N, CA, C and O atoms as CSV, one atom per row, in Angstrom:
chain,resi,resn,atom,element,x,y,z
A,1,MET,N,N,159.745,73.313,83.346
A,1,MET,CA,C,158.554,73.383,82.506
A,1,MET,C,C,158.390,74.806,81.987
A,1,MET,O,O,158.613,75.787,82.696
A,2,ASN,N,N,158.000,74.873,80.749
A,2,ASN,CA,C,157.773,76.207,80.208
A,2,ASN,C,C,156.343,76.665,80.507
A,2,ASN,O,O,155.532,75.896,81.022
A,3,ILE,N,N,156.054,77.889,80.187
A,3,ILE,CA,C,154.764,78.498,80.536
A,3,ILE,C,C,153.614,77.830,79.789
A,3,ILE,O,O,152.537,77.664,80.363
A,4,LYS,N,N,153.804,77.441,78.529
A,4,LYS,CA,C,152.731,76.800,77.762
A,4,LYS,C,C,152.322,75.484,78.400
A,4,LYS,O,O,151.131,75.179,78.470
A,5,THR,N,N,153.266,74.713,78.859
A,5,THR,CA,C,152.959,73.431,79.479
A,5,THR,C,C,152.210,73.644,80.796
A,5,THR,O,O,151.248,72.932,81.084
A,6,LYS,N,N,152.645,74.611,81.586
A,6,LYS,CA,C,151.960,74.902,82.843
A,6,LYS,C,C,150.533,75.383,82.598
A,6,LYS,O,O,149.599,74.967,83.284
A,7,LEU,N,N,150.378,76.258,81.617
A,7,LEU,CA,C,149.055,76.792,81.308
A,7,LEU,C,C,148.123,75.700,80.803
A,7,LEU,O,O,146.958,75.648,81.197
A,8,SER,N,N,148.623,74.834,79.941
A,8,SER,CA,C,147.781,73.747,79.432
A,8,SER,C,C,147.429,72.763,80.543
A,8,SER,O,O,146.328,72.212,80.541
A,9,ALA,N,N,148.334,72.529,81.491
A,9,ALA,CA,C,148.030,71.646,82.617
A,9,ALA,C,C,146.933,72.244,83.492
A,9,ALA,O,O,146.048,71.522,83.951
A,10,VAL,N,N,146.980,73.538,83.724
A,10,VAL,CA,C,145.947,74.207,84.523
A,10,VAL,C,C,144.599,74.153,83.810
A,10,VAL,O,O,143.575,73.896,84.443
A,11,ILE,N,N,144.591,74.391,82.512
A,11,ILE,CA,C,143.343,74.368,81.741
A,11,ILE,C,C,142.748,72.968,81.724
A,11,ILE,O,O,141.541,72.814,81.914
A,12,LEU,N,N,143.564,71.948,81.503
A,12,LEU,CA,C,143.062,70.571,81.496
A,12,LEU,C,C,142.518,70.168,82.862
A,12,LEU,O,O,141.507,69.470,82.942
A,13,THR,N,N,143.168,70.591,83.920
A,13,THR,CA,C,142.672,70.295,85.268
A,13,THR,C,C,141.330,70.983,85.510
A,13,THR,O,O,140.424,70.382,86.087
A,14,ALA,N,N,141.195,72.221,85.079
A,14,ALA,CA,C,139.937,72.947,85.255
A,14,ALA,C,C,138.813,72.303,84.457
A,14,ALA,O,O,137.693,72.186,84.955
A,15,ILE,N,N,139.094,71.883,83.230
A,15,ILE,CA,C,138.073,71.239,82.396
A,15,ILE,C,C,137.662,69.908,82.990
A,15,ILE,O,O,136.473,69.595,83.037
A,16,ALA,N,N,138.621,69.119,83.445
A,16,ALA,CA,C,138.301,67.818,84.028
A,16,ALA,C,C,137.470,67.975,85.295
A,16,ALA,O,O,136.553,67.188,85.533
A,17,THR,N,N,137.775,68.970,86.103
A,17,THR,CA,C,137.006,69.218,87.316
A,17,THR,C,C,135.591,69.666,86.976
A,17,THR,O,O,134.631,69.236,87.616
A,18,THR,N,N,135.459,70.518,85.982
A,18,THR,CA,C,134.140,70.999,85.571
A,18,THR,C,C,133.293,69.864,85.024
A,18,THR,O,O,132.102,69.789,85.326
A,19,ILE,N,N,133.870,68.996,84.241
A,19,ILE,CA,C,133.121,67.873,83.676
A,19,ILE,C,C,132.658,66.928,84.772
A,19,ILE,O,O,131.553,66.389,84.693
A,20,SER,N,N,133.476,66.716,85.789
A,20,SER,CA,C,133.089,65.792,86.854
A,20,SER,C,C,131.942,66.343,87.696
A,20,SER,O,O,131.204,65.574,88.311
A,21,PHE,N,N,131.786,67.663,87.729
A,21,PHE,CA,C,130.684,68.258,88.471
A,21,PHE,C,C,129.459,68.503,87.599
A,21,PHE,O,O,128.512,69.146,88.052
A,22,GLY,N,N,129.448,68.021,86.385
A,22,GLY,CA,C,128.337,68.252,85.470
A,22,GLY,C,C,127.047,67.631,85.968
A,22,GLY,O,O,127.052,66.548,86.552
A,23,ALA,N,N,125.950,68.319,85.735
A,23,ALA,CA,C,124.641,67.840,86.166
A,23,ALA,C,C,124.044,66.944,85.099
A,23,ALA,O,O,124.317,67.108,83.910
A,24,GLY,N,N,123.231,66.001,85.532
A,24,GLY,CA,C,122.537,65.130,84.598
A,24,GLY,C,C,121.351,65.839,83.976
A,24,GLY,O,O,121.002,66.956,84.360
A,25,VAL,N,N,120.740,65.176,83.014
A,25,VAL,CA,C,119.601,65.766,82.309
A,25,VAL,C,C,118.436,65.995,83.261
A,25,VAL,O,O,117.759,67.019,83.179
A,26,GLY,N,N,118.201,65.059,84.151
A,26,GLY,CA,C,117.104,65.207,85.110
A,26,GLY,C,C,117.287,66.393,86.032
A,26,GLY,O,O,116.341,67.127,86.316
A,27,GLU,N,N,118.523,66.575,86.501
A,27,GLU,CA,C,118.802,67.711,87.380
A,27,GLU,C,C,118.648,69.031,86.643
A,27,GLU,O,O,118.143,70.003,87.205
A,28,LEU,N,N,119.081,69.070,85.386
A,28,LEU,CA,C,118.922,70.289,84.588
A,28,LEU,C,C,117.450,70.602,84.350
A,28,LEU,O,O,117.038,71.757,84.459
A,29,ALA,N,N,116.653,69.583,84.024
A,29,ALA,CA,C,115.224,69.797,83.780
A,29,ALA,C,C,114.525,70.280,85.043
A,29,ALA,O,O,113.658,71.151,84.983
A,30,GLN,N,N,114.899,69.717,86.181
A,30,GLN,CA,C,114.298,70.154,87.437
A,30,GLN,C,C,114.660,71.610,87.730
A,30,GLN,O,O,113.816,72.380,88.188
A,31,GLY,N,N,115.899,71.984,87.469
A,31,GLY,CA,C,116.312,73.375,87.670
A,31,GLY,C,C,115.581,74.328,86.752
A,31,GLY,O,O,115.187,75.419,87.164
A,32,TRP,N,N,115.397,73.919,85.501
A,32,TRP,CA,C,114.661,74.766,84.558
A,32,TRP,C,C,113.210,74.907,84.980
A,32,TRP,O,O,112.627,75.983,84.842
A,33,GLY,N,N,112.615,73.831,85.495
A,33,GLY,CA,C,111.232,73.902,85.963
A,33,GLY,C,C,111.072,74.854,87.127
A,33,GLY,O,O,110.112,75.623,87.182
A,34,GLU,N,N,112.019,74.805,88.070
A,34,GLU,CA,C,111.967,75.728,89.206
A,34,GLU,C,C,112.149,77.170,88.754
A,34,GLU,O,O,111.510,78.077,89.288
A,35,THR,N,N,113.015,77.382,87.774
A,35,THR,CA,C,113.225,78.726,87.247
A,35,THR,C,C,111.969,79.233,86.547
A,35,THR,O,O,111.596,80.396,86.705
A,36,ALA,N,N,111.313,78.366,85.773
A,36,ALA,CA,C,110.088,78.767,85.074
A,36,ALA,C,C,108.983,79.106,86.065
A,36,ALA,O,O,108.239,80.064,85.856
A,37,THR,N,N,108.867,78.331,87.141
A,37,THR,CA,C,107.852,78.615,88.151
A,37,THR,C,C,108.132,79.947,88.839
A,37,THR,O,O,107.214,80.733,89.073
A,38,ALA,N,N,109.395,80.200,89.162
A,38,ALA,CA,C,109.749,81.471,89.801
A,38,ALA,C,C,109.495,82.647,88.861
A,38,ALA,O,O,109.039,83.703,89.298
A,39,LEU,N,N,109.786,82.471,87.584
A,39,LEU,CA,C,109.538,83.528,86.605
A,39,LEU,C,C,108.044,83.783,86.457
A,39,LEU,O,O,107.620,84.931,86.323
A,40,GLN,N,N,107.245,82.721,86.481
A,40,GLN,CA,C,105.798,82.875,86.366
A,40,GLN,C,C,105.249,83.641,87.560
A,40,GLN,O,O,104.383,84.501,87.401
A,41,VAL,N,N,105.743,83.338,88.750
A,41,VAL,CA,C,105.295,84.048,89.951
A,41,VAL,C,C,105.646,85.528,89.847
A,41,VAL,O,O,104.826,86.391,90.159
A,42,LEU,N,N,106.859,85.813,89.411
A,42,LEU,CA,C,107.301,87.202,89.265
A,42,LEU,C,C,106.457,87.953,88.236
A,42,LEU,O,O,106.073,89.099,88.468
A,43,LEU,N,N,106.167,87.314,87.103
A,43,LEU,CA,C,105.360,87.963,86.069
A,43,LEU,C,C,103.929,88.208,86.533
A,43,LEU,O,O,103.354,89.253,86.232
A,44,VAL,N,N,103.350,87.262,87.258
A,44,VAL,CA,C,101.971,87.423,87.725
A,44,VAL,C,C,101.878,88.553,88.745
A,44,VAL,O,O,100.950,89.360,88.696
A,45,ILE,N,N,102.829,88.611,89.662
A,45,ILE,CA,C,102.811,89.694,90.654
A,45,ILE,C,C,103.021,91.043,89.968
A,45,ILE,O,O,102.356,92.021,90.308
A,46,GLY,N,N,103.937,91.098,89.008
A,46,GLY,CA,C,104.156,92.337,88.256
A,46,GLY,C,C,102.924,92.758,87.474
A,46,GLY,O,O,102.584,93.940,87.433
A,47,ALA,N,N,102.249,91.786,86.848
A,47,ALA,CA,C,101.038,92.100,86.089
A,47,ALA,C,C,99.937,92.614,87.005
A,47,ALA,O,O,99.190,93.516,86.625
A,48,ALA,N,N,99.826,92.055,88.204
A,48,ALA,CA,C,98.807,92.523,89.145
A,48,ALA,C,C,99.086,93.959,89.576
A,48,ALA,O,O,98.164,94.767,89.677
A,49,LEU,N,N,100.345,94.276,89.829
A,49,LEU,CA,C,100.682,95.645,90.231
A,49,LEU,C,C,100.457,96.639,89.096
A,49,LEU,O,O,99.938,97.733,89.318
A,50,VAL,N,N,100.846,96.262,87.886
A,50,VAL,CA,C,100.615,97.135,86.731
A,50,VAL,C,C,99.115,97.287,86.484
A,50,VAL,O,O,98.650,98.369,86.126
A,51,GLY,N,N,98.358,96.204,86.675
A,51,GLY,CA,C,96.908,96.268,86.511
A,51,GLY,C,C,96.263,97.228,87.491
A,51,GLY,O,O,95.375,97.996,87.121
A,52,LEU,N,N,96.705,97.189,88.746
A,52,LEU,CA,C,96.172,98.133,89.733
A,52,LEU,C,C,96.493,99.574,89.355
A,52,LEU,O,O,95.650,100.462,89.483
A,53,ALA,N,N,97.715,99.798,88.889
A,53,ALA,CA,C,98.102,101.154,88.484
A,53,ALA,C,C,97.287,101.624,87.280
A,53,ALA,O,O,96.892,102.788,87.215
A,54,MET,N,N,97.036,100.731,86.334
A,54,MET,CA,C,96.256,101.122,85.151
A,54,MET,C,C,94.800,101.391,85.513
A,54,MET,O,O,94.177,102.287,84.944
A,55,MET,N,N,94.247,100.617,86.461
A,55,MET,CA,C,92.880,100.890,86.889
A,55,MET,C,C,92.796,102.238,87.606
A,55,MET,O,O,91.815,102.964,87.442
A,56,ALA,N,N,93.809,102.576,88.394
A,56,ALA,CA,C,93.828,103.891,89.046
A,56,ALA,C,C,93.928,105.006,88.009
A,56,ALA,O,O,93.262,106.034,88.128
A,57,ALA,N,N,94.765,104.798,86.990
A,57,ALA,CA,C,94.882,105.801,85.923
A,57,ALA,C,C,93.566,105.927,85.157
A,57,ALA,O,O,93.186,107.026,84.754
A,58,GLY,N,N,92.876,104.813,84.955
A,58,GLY,CA,C,91.572,104.858,84.287
A,58,GLY,C,C,90.545,105.620,85.098
A,58,GLY,O,O,89.744,106.374,84.545
A,59,GLY,N,N,90.565,105.426,86.417
A,59,GLY,CA,C,89.662,106.186,87.283
A,59,GLY,C,C,89.940,107.676,87.223
A,59,GLY,O,O,89.016,108.489,87.225
A,60,MET,N,N,91.214,108.030,87.171
A,60,MET,CA,C,91.567,109.450,87.061
A,60,MET,C,C,91.133,110.017,85.714
A,60,MET,O,O,90.685,111.161,85.641
A,61,GLN,N,N,91.261,109.230,84.650
A,61,GLN,CA,C,90.814,109.691,83.330
A,61,GLN,C,C,89.297,109.886,83.310
A,61,GLN,O,O,88.802,110.837,82.705
A,62,LEU,N,N,88.557,108.987,83.970
A,62,LEU,CA,C,87.100,109.151,84.034
A,62,LEU,C,C,86.725,110.398,84.837
A,62,LEU,O,O,85.770,111.096,84.497
A,63,LYS,N,N,87.480,110.673,85.901
A,63,LYS,CA,C,87.228,111.889,86.678
A,63,LYS,C,C,87.484,113.127,85.825
A,63,LYS,O,O,86.703,114.079,85.853
A,64,LYS,N,N,88.589,113.112,85.060
A,64,LYS,CA,C,88.885,114.241,84.169
A,64,LYS,C,C,87.789,114.404,83.120
A,64,LYS,O,O,87.420,115.525,82.773
A,65,HIS,N,N,87.271,113.285,82.618
A,65,HIS,CA,C,86.192,113.364,81.627
A,65,HIS,C,C,84.930,113.959,82.258
A,65,HIS,O,O,84.216,114.730,81.618
A,66,GLY,N,N,84.662,113.600,83.508
A,66,GLY,CA,C,83.488,114.153,84.190
A,66,GLY,C,C,83.599,115.649,84.402
A,66,GLY,O,O,82.599,116.364,84.334
A,67,GLU,N,N,84.808,116.130,84.658
A,67,GLU,CA,C,85.005,117.559,84.878
A,67,GLU,C,C,84.988,118.352,83.578
A,67,GLU,O,O,84.485,119.475,83.543
A,68,ASN,N,N,85.536,117.775,82.504
A,68,ASN,CA,C,85.617,118.474,81.225
A,68,ASN,C,C,85.444,117.462,80.090
A,68,ASN,O,O,86.435,116.957,79.561
A,69,PRO,N,N,84.201,117.161,79.710
A,69,PRO,CA,C,83.959,116.126,78.693
A,69,PRO,C,C,84.467,116.489,77.296
A,69,PRO,O,O,84.675,115.603,76.467
A,70,GLN,N,N,84.666,117.774,77.027
A,70,GLN,CA,C,85.118,118.168,75.693
A,70,GLN,C,C,86.608,117.884,75.488
A,70,GLN,O,O,87.033,117.584,74.372
A,71,GLN,N,N,87.398,117.978,76.553
A,71,GLN,CA,C,88.848,117.811,76.439
A,71,GLN,C,C,89.285,116.345,76.494
A,71,GLN,O,O,90.111,115.918,75.687
A,72,VAL,N,N,88.741,115.578,77.431
A,72,VAL,CA,C,89.191,114.198,77.666
A,72,VAL,C,C,88.115,113.241,77.169
A,72,VAL,O,O,86.984,113.285,77.653
A,73,PRO,N,N,88.449,112.371,76.206
A,73,PRO,CA,C,87.443,111.425,75.711
A,73,PRO,C,C,87.148,110.327,76.738
A,73,PRO,O,O,88.006,109.965,77.544
A,74,LEU,N,N,85.939,109.814,76.691
A,74,LEU,CA,C,85.504,108.779,77.626
A,74,LEU,C,C,86.219,107.457,77.374
A,74,LEU,O,O,86.523,106.724,78.315
A,75,ASN,N,N,86.489,107.149,76.100
A,75,ASN,CA,C,87.055,105.836,75.784
A,75,ASN,C,C,88.453,105.641,76.364
A,75,ASN,O,O,88.851,104.504,76.620
A,76,LYS,N,N,89.201,106.710,76.576
A,76,LYS,CA,C,90.552,106.580,77.129
A,76,LYS,C,C,90.499,105.999,78.543
A,76,LYS,O,O,91.253,105.081,78.866
A,77,GLY,N,N,89.628,106.522,79.370
A,77,GLY,CA,C,89.477,106.004,80.728
A,77,GLY,C,C,88.959,104.583,80.754
A,77,GLY,O,O,89.405,103.768,81.561
A,78,LEU,N,N,88.011,104.281,79.864
A,78,LEU,CA,C,87.463,102.925,79.818
A,78,LEU,C,C,88.498,101.906,79.352
A,78,LEU,O,O,88.520,100.774,79.837
A,79,ILE,N,N,89.352,102.304,78.417
A,79,ILE,CA,C,90.411,101.402,77.944
A,79,ILE,C,C,91.401,101.121,79.070
A,79,ILE,O,O,91.825,99.979,79.249
A,80,PHE,N,N,91.773,102.148,79.830
A,80,PHE,CA,C,92.673,101.938,80.969
A,80,PHE,C,C,92.039,101.010,82.002
A,80,PHE,O,O,92.705,100.119,82.529
A,81,LEU,N,N,90.756,101.218,82.293
A,81,LEU,CA,C,90.081,100.365,83.269
A,81,LEU,C,C,90.015,98.913,82.801
A,81,LEU,O,O,90.285,97.997,83.577
A,82,ALA,N,N,89.658,98.701,81.535
A,82,ALA,CA,C,89.533,97.334,81.021
A,82,ALA,C,C,90.883,96.624,80.974
A,82,ALA,O,O,90.989,95.467,81.379
A,83,SER,N,N,91.907,97.306,80.486
A,83,SER,CA,C,93.219,96.655,80.411
A,83,SER,C,C,93.787,96.406,81.806
A,83,SER,O,O,94.442,95.386,82.023
A,84,GLY,N,N,93.558,97.296,82.739
A,84,GLY,CA,C,93.997,97.072,84.115
A,84,GLY,C,C,93.290,95.896,84.760
A,84,GLY,O,O,93.905,95.115,85.487
A,85,ALA,N,N,91.988,95.770,84.493
A,85,ALA,CA,C,91.244,94.638,85.041
A,85,ALA,C,C,91.725,93.318,84.447
A,85,ALA,O,O,91.807,92.314,85.155
A,86,LEU,N,N,92.042,93.313,83.157
A,86,LEU,CA,C,92.560,92.088,82.535
A,86,LEU,C,C,93.923,91.707,83.101
A,86,LEU,O,O,94.179,90.531,83.359
A,87,LEU,N,N,94.794,92.684,83.295
A,87,LEU,CA,C,96.107,92.382,83.874
A,87,LEU,C,C,95.980,91.914,85.323
A,87,LEU,O,O,96.684,90.994,85.739
A,88,PHE,N,N,95.104,92.529,86.081
A,88,PHE,CA,C,94.906,92.108,87.467
A,88,PHE,C,C,94.283,90.716,87.524
A,88,PHE,O,O,94.598,89.934,88.421
A,89,GLY,N,N,93.409,90.403,86.582
A,89,GLY,CA,C,92.781,89.084,86.535
A,89,GLY,C,C,93.706,87.978,86.079
A,89,GLY,O,O,93.372,86.801,86.207
A,90,LEU,N,N,94.862,88.333,85.550
A,90,LEU,CA,C,95.829,87.320,85.118
A,90,LEU,C,C,96.255,86.428,86.274
A,90,LEU,O,O,96.526,85.244,86.075
A,91,SER,N,N,96.319,86.985,87.481
A,91,SER,CA,C,96.737,86.187,88.633
A,91,SER,C,C,95.739,85.071,88.935
A,91,SER,O,O,96.127,84.018,89.441
A,92,ALA,N,N,94.476,85.286,88.634
A,92,ALA,CA,C,93.468,84.261,88.894
A,92,ALA,C,C,93.431,83.194,87.812
A,92,ALA,O,O,93.020,82.063,88.072
A,93,THR,N,N,93.855,83.538,86.606
A,93,THR,CA,C,93.749,82.589,85.495
A,93,THR,C,C,95.076,81.972,85.083
A,93,THR,O,O,95.097,81.111,84.204
A,94,SER,N,N,96.188,82.389,85.692
A,94,SER,CA,C,97.493,81.883,85.243
A,94,SER,C,C,97.644,80.394,85.497
A,94,SER,O,O,98.222,79.692,84.667
A,95,THR,N,N,97.144,79.892,86.612
A,95,THR,CA,C,97.236,78.460,86.902
A,95,THR,C,C,96.445,77.656,85.887
A,95,THR,O,O,96.914,76.621,85.415
A,96,THR,N,N,95.260,78.117,85.549
A,96,THR,CA,C,94.432,77.420,84.573
A,96,THR,C,C,95.083,77.415,83.201
A,96,THR,O,O,95.045,76.405,82.499
A,97,MET,N,N,95.683,78.539,82.813
A,97,MET,CA,C,96.363,78.591,81.513
A,97,MET,C,C,97.547,77.634,81.469
A,97,MET,O,O,97.744,76.943,80.469
A,98,LEU,N,N,98.339,77.585,82.540
A,98,LEU,CA,C,99.479,76.667,82.568
A,98,LEU,C,C,99.027,75.215,82.526
A,98,LEU,O,O,99.647,74.393,81.851
A,99,ASP,N,N,97.945,74.886,83.245
A,99,ASP,CA,C,97.428,73.521,83.207
A,99,ASP,C,C,96.901,73.165,81.829
A,99,ASP,O,O,97.023,72.017,81.400
A,100,THR,N,N,96.317,74.126,81.127
A,100,THR,CA,C,95.814,73.875,79.781
A,100,THR,C,C,96.956,73.646,78.801
A,100,THR,O,O,96.882,72.751,77.960
A,101,ILE,N,N,98.004,74.443,78.902
A,101,ILE,CA,C,99.113,74.341,77.952
A,101,ILE,C,C,99.994,73.139,78.244
A,101,ILE,O,O,100.316,72.379,77.332
A,102,PHE,N,N,100.394,72.950,79.505
A,102,PHE,CA,C,101.379,71.927,79.848
A,102,PHE,C,C,100.786,70.690,80.499
A,102,PHE,O,O,101.521,69.739,80.770
A,103,GLY,N,N,99.505,70.665,80.756
A,103,GLY,CA,C,98.887,69.510,81.402
A,103,GLY,C,C,98.633,69.789,82.874
A,103,GLY,O,O,99.195,70.722,83.448
A,104,THR,N,N,97.785,68.976,83.474
A,104,THR,CA,C,97.406,69.177,84.864
A,104,THR,C,C,98.602,68.974,85.782
A,104,THR,O,O,99.365,68.020,85.626
A,105,GLY,N,N,98.757,69.872,86.731
A,105,GLY,CA,C,99.848,69.780,87.694
A,105,GLY,C,C,101.181,70.243,87.155
A,105,GLY,O,O,102.216,69.942,87.748
A,106,ALA,N,N,101.190,70.971,86.040
A,106,ALA,CA,C,102.458,71.402,85.448
A,106,ALA,C,C,103.161,72.423,86.323
A,106,ALA,O,O,104.389,72.431,86.404
A,107,ALA,N,N,102.409,73.268,86.966
A,107,ALA,CA,C,103.017,74.292,87.825
A,107,ALA,C,C,102.443,74.149,89.221
A,107,ALA,O,O,101.417,74.749,89.542
A,108,GLU,N,N,103.099,73.362,90.045
A,108,GLU,CA,C,102.584,73.110,91.386
A,108,GLU,C,C,102.656,74.343,92.273
A,108,GLU,O,O,101.772,74.558,93.102
A,109,GLY,N,N,103.687,75.150,92.112
A,109,GLY,CA,C,103.850,76.315,92.963
A,109,GLY,C,C,102.976,77.490,92.578
A,109,GLY,O,O,102.873,78.449,93.343
A,110,SER,N,N,102.340,77.447,91.409
A,110,SER,CA,C,101.603,78.613,90.944
A,110,SER,C,C,100.265,78.785,91.650
A,110,SER,O,O,99.675,79.861,91.565
A,111,THR,N,N,99.759,77.755,92.350
A,111,THR,CA,C,98.486,77.913,93.047
A,111,THR,C,C,98.621,78.874,94.218
A,111,THR,O,O,97.638,79.504,94.610
A,112,ASP,N,N,99.819,79.001,94.788
A,112,ASP,CA,C,100.026,79.939,95.885
A,112,ASP,C,C,99.847,81.374,95.419
A,112,ASP,O,O,99.363,82.216,96.176
A,113,VAL,N,N,100.231,81.661,94.182
A,113,VAL,CA,C,100.135,83.021,93.663
A,113,VAL,C,C,98.685,83.401,93.448
A,113,VAL,O,O,98.277,84.503,93.816
A,114,SER,N,N,97.887,82.504,92.855
A,114,SER,CA,C,96.508,82.856,92.547
A,114,SER,C,C,95.674,82.996,93.812
A,114,SER,O,O,94.657,83.689,93.797
A,115,SER,N,N,96.081,82.350,94.915
A,115,SER,CA,C,95.309,82.487,96.136
A,115,SER,C,C,95.666,83.754,96.910
A,115,SER,O,O,94.959,84.117,97.850
A,116,GLU,N,N,96.755,84.435,96.531
A,116,GLU,CA,C,97.134,85.656,97.226
A,116,GLU,C,C,96.239,86.825,96.854
A,116,GLU,O,O,96.095,87.758,97.644
A,117,PHE,N,N,95.642,86.801,95.688
A,117,PHE,CA,C,94.876,87.954,95.228
A,117,PHE,C,C,93.408,87.696,95.298
A,117,PHE,O,O,92.610,88.565,94.947
């Protein structure tokens, strides 16, 4: 046998094996759902941490404004505080948003995240 025949036999065997292990549509949808739930949990935890950091930065900006009101504007600290509070509050409202968009019970695992905070 020449090299082309051997190579084509190996490729055909690999393709046939891969096709036989193919997942059905239901299995793929279930995997995508689990991935989306895991991504949502990761995003909510990240948003909560960023929100805490922004609220701390807002508190520091308000302290700087108290020490020197001419240099540091008040609105900068208030904007940091408000945006940090909104990001931190995302963990409490993410389940409700998912239920509104995808229907009730769309994200079963997301209730664990909102109860952590």
